[in-house]
C-alpha atoms as one frame of an Amber mdcrd trajectory, in Angstrom:
protein
 -16.403 -13.692  -8.784 -17.554  -9.990  -9.725 -18.410  -9.448  -6.401 -14.698
 -10.529  -4.803 -12.833  -7.948  -7.061 -13.909  -4.602  -5.335 -13.248  -6.008
  -2.083 -10.485  -6.561  -3.315  -8.895  -3.554  -4.451 -10.594  -1.623  -1.447
  -8.723  -4.216   1.011  -5.822  -2.848  -0.855  -6.600   0.685  -0.966  -7.234
   0.739   2.394  -3.815  -0.531   3.181  -2.169   2.463   1.397  -4.697   4.868
   2.594  -4.162   4.871   6.071  -0.632   6.473   6.295  -2.401   9.217   4.595
  -3.013  10.657   8.100   0.362  11.484   8.669   1.443  13.665   5.709  -1.566
  15.997   7.670  -0.386  14.976  11.378   3.151  14.625  11.392   3.043  12.940
  14.995   1.422  10.031  13.596   4.890   9.527  12.053   6.495   8.180  15.413
   3.441   5.895  15.520   3.694   4.658  12.039   7.454   4.374  11.597   8.632
   4.975  15.055  11.320   7.809  13.908  11.299  10.487  16.067  10.748  14.026
  14.541  14.871  15.650  14.546  14.970  16.276  11.053  12.826  18.214   9.011
  14.172  17.295   5.989  13.511  13.732   6.884   9.804  14.225   7.858   9.241
  16.172   4.696  10.174  13.112   2.416   8.003  10.891   4.992   5.099  13.124
   4.824   5.630  13.214   0.877   5.674   9.160   1.141   2.001   9.354   2.748
   0.728  11.776   0.205   2.047   9.234  -2.680   0.361   5.928  -0.899  -2.631
   7.914  -0.469  -2.372   8.496  -4.290  -2.039   4.868  -5.108  -4.730   4.141
  -2.524  -7.254   6.561  -4.291  -6.226   4.867  -7.330  -7.110   1.082  -6.192
 -10.462   2.611  -4.759 -11.443   3.510  -8.125 -10.057   0.446  -9.982 -12.567
  -1.029  -7.432 -15.572   0.220  -9.285 -13.214   0.867 -12.926 -12.284  -2.326
 -14.908 -10.661  -0.702 -17.387  -7.988   0.680 -13.796  -7.798  -2.509 -12.434
  -4.525  -3.624 -13.890  -2.328  -0.284 -13.548  -3.522   0.095 -10.000  -3.130
  -3.369  -9.388   0.555  -2.621 -10.561   1.318   0.266  -8.844   0.251  -1.518
  -5.832   2.638  -4.190  -5.764   5.269  -2.156  -6.935   4.725   0.234  -4.040
   4.581  -2.697  -1.568   6.791  -4.982  -2.383   9.638  -2.697  -2.733   8.985
  -1.518   0.748   8.912  -5.237   1.695  12.462  -5.667  -0.192  14.092  -2.823
   1.127  12.853  -3.727   4.684  14.102  -7.330   4.532  17.181  -6.543   2.751
  17.935  -4.126   5.334  17.154  -6.661   7.943  14.525  -4.317   9.461  11.791
  -6.648   9.901  10.996  -6.489  13.480   9.809  -3.116  15.062   7.550  -0.563
  13.284   9.073  -1.353   9.822   8.805  -5.087  10.091   5.248  -4.516  11.164
   4.502  -2.261   8.317   6.096  -4.657   5.950   3.822  -7.629   7.846   0.925
  -5.190   6.193   2.375  -4.926   2.873   3.012  -8.835   2.823  -0.797  -9.134
   3.196  -1.496  -6.495   0.326   0.817  -8.882  -1.911  -1.071 -11.721  -1.105
  -4.508  -9.883  -1.438  -2.885  -9.016  -4.915  -2.192 -11.754  -6.047  -5.549
 -13.333  -5.622  -6.897 -10.436  -7.438  -4.510 -11.142 -10.303  -5.634 -14.653
 -10.400  -9.392 -13.716 -10.619  -9.109 -10.861 -13.101  -6.658 -13.516 -15.391
  -9.727 -16.398 -14.429 -12.533 -13.939 -15.080 -10.932 -13.170 -18.885 -10.647
 -16.647 -19.672 -14.599 -17.665 -19.008
């Protein structure tokens, strides 16, 4: 079980690190979000979002090897992925590019749930 936790944290880290490419290559924003690069303000916000996701991803990766960071990293990942899924669902955007991202985040949330279960199980034993 101790080997499973780092793998699960790395899986969540990768999910959060993938969008970082769009922070340095704005042309990737269209591929990722399906949004044309018409507004400089919107591009700035999306690039900033990509960097924040990168911070979450790095935190999850570090937590894979530092048990004392696991709960804060896990909670941050759950909040990030969960709010995106909620926003996408409540706005009826579950189809198209945003829906694809939401589905990846749902997978991430399932990984997070399993991770939390394993952490709690390890504490009890």
